[in-house]
Every structure is written in structure tokens, then in C-alpha cells.
C-alpha positions as a printed Julia matrix, in Angstrom:
115×3 Matrix{Float64}:
 101.99  119.5    82.11
  98.58  120.1    81.24
  95.65  120.93   83.44
  93.85  117.23   83.11
  98.1   115.91   84.26
  98.23  118.34   87.21
  95.02  117.42   88.36
  96.21  114.23   88.52
  99.2   114.86   90.52
  96.67  116.81   92.97
  94.26  113.75   93.2
  97.57  111.41   93.36
  99.76  113.59   96.36
  95.81  113.17   98.29
  95.29  109.49   97.88
  99.13  109.09   99.08
  99.1   111.7   102.29
  95.93  109.25  103.56
  97.66  105.78  102.5
 100.7   107.26  104.84
  98.21  108.43  108.02
  97.34  105.29  107.68
 100.58  103.23  107.7
 101.84  105.62  110.61
  99.02  105.08  112.67
  99.87  100.93  111.7
 103.04  101.66  112.34
 102.85  103.49  115.97
 100.39  100.87  117.08
 103.16   98.24  116.67
 105.66  100.75  118.97
 104.08   99.65  122.26
 106.98   99.27  125.03
 108.21   95.44  125.71
 107.51   93.74  128.53
 110.82   92.76  130.29
 109.64   89.23  130.79
 107.35   89.05  127.37
 108.74   86.11  125.18
 106.29   84.78  122.65
 108.23   81.05  121.59
 110.75   81.46  120.34
 110.52   85.11  119.86
 112.71   86.29  121.89
 112.88   90.3   123.56
 116.27   91.01  121.99
 114.11   89.9   118.69
 111.06   91.44  119.31
 113.6    94.93  120.19
 115.37   95.0   116.77
 111.8    94.58  115.05
 110.59   97.99  116.75
 113.81   99.6   115.73
 112.93   98.63  112.11
 109.13  100.82  112.98
 110.67  102.95  114.18
 112.82  103.5   111.2
 110.13  102.92  109.21
 108.06  104.96  111.01
 110.4   108.03  110.43
 110.66  107.58  107.02
 106.75  107.57  106.93
 106.68  110.91  109.0
 109.61  112.17  106.41
 108.02  111.57  103.71
 103.54  112.68  104.61
 105.53  116.16  105.82
 106.59  116.84  102.41
 103.39  115.96  100.61
 101.33  117.98  102.88
 103.55  120.97  102.65
 103.75  119.91   98.66
  99.4   119.77   99.11
  99.53  123.65  100.47
 101.83  125.29   98.02
 101.53  122.98   94.51
  99.31  125.42   93.4
 101.07  128.96   94.37
 104.79  127.11   92.94
 105.17  127.8    88.89
 108.1   125.66   89.13
 106.4   122.61   89.96
 107.47  119.78   87.61
 110.66  121.4    87.04
 114.04  119.87   87.91
 115.61  122.06   90.16
 119.26  120.84   88.61
 118.96  121.22   84.74
 115.66  122.64   84.66
 114.33  120.46   82.76
 110.2   119.42   83.13
 110.45  116.11   85.28
 108.28  113.3    83.73
 104.3   113.49   83.99
 104.72  108.86   85.27
 107.69  110.31   87.46
 105.86  112.91   89.46
 103.16  110.56   89.78
 104.23  107.96   91.24
 106.48  110.75   93.65
 104.91  113.66   93.51
 107.2   115.82   95.76
 110.68  114.5    93.95
 112.81  118.0    92.91
 114.87  115.9    90.56
 114.31  114.48   87.24
 115.87  110.84   87.02
 119.02  111.81   85.34
 119.94  114.76   88.17
 118.01  112.27   90.72
 120.89  109.68   90.32
 123.46  112.0    91.02
 121.76  112.94   94.32
 120.99  110.54   97.68
 116.73  111.29   97.54
């Protein structure tokens, strides 16, 4: 990976962190407690609770990814092995790193892991 590609990945990490922070805020707003007598037309309290469960799971996913990206952002410059697959040691394609900067596996090895 050349210096320009490395900088593009760092810029992408910054962009993804900002996006995830916004998404986290929106999800937290949707997770307000539901009043026991709350009902919006045909939408029952049970359906609203189910929707909140989905938001909670989405929030957990966002928080995990955000933590991984923030850690990567602070350690990427000091990691000479960044961009190298942890399993086969091949170089991870640049396009994959742009999409998922925190990945540790090439696509071939990732298919053998639960990501």
C-alpha cells in the first residue's frame, strides 16, 4: 500500500467514525422509555417494544464498530502490519480496506470466520 492509499484509508476511518457517532445519537434518541399506556393508532406497545429491541441491537453493533475504528485510528500509524491478513499474511485489497478499515482478514480468510 502506498502513502496516498494509506492516507485515503485514514480519511475514510475519520469519515466512518463521524457517521457512526451521528447514527449512535439517532439510535439513542429512539430508545426512550415507552409509557405503559402509549399507543399510536394501530401500533401497539408490544410492537413499539419490539422496534426498540431492534434499535438496541443496532446501537450495540454501532458501538462495537465505533470502538474498533477509534482504536484503529489511534494505532494505525504505529502498526507496520496494517493491511496484512492475520491468517494467510497476504495483503488485504485496498478496496476492502476502504470499505471495512478495521478488517483483519482478506476476503478469502474472512469467509472462513464469522465477522
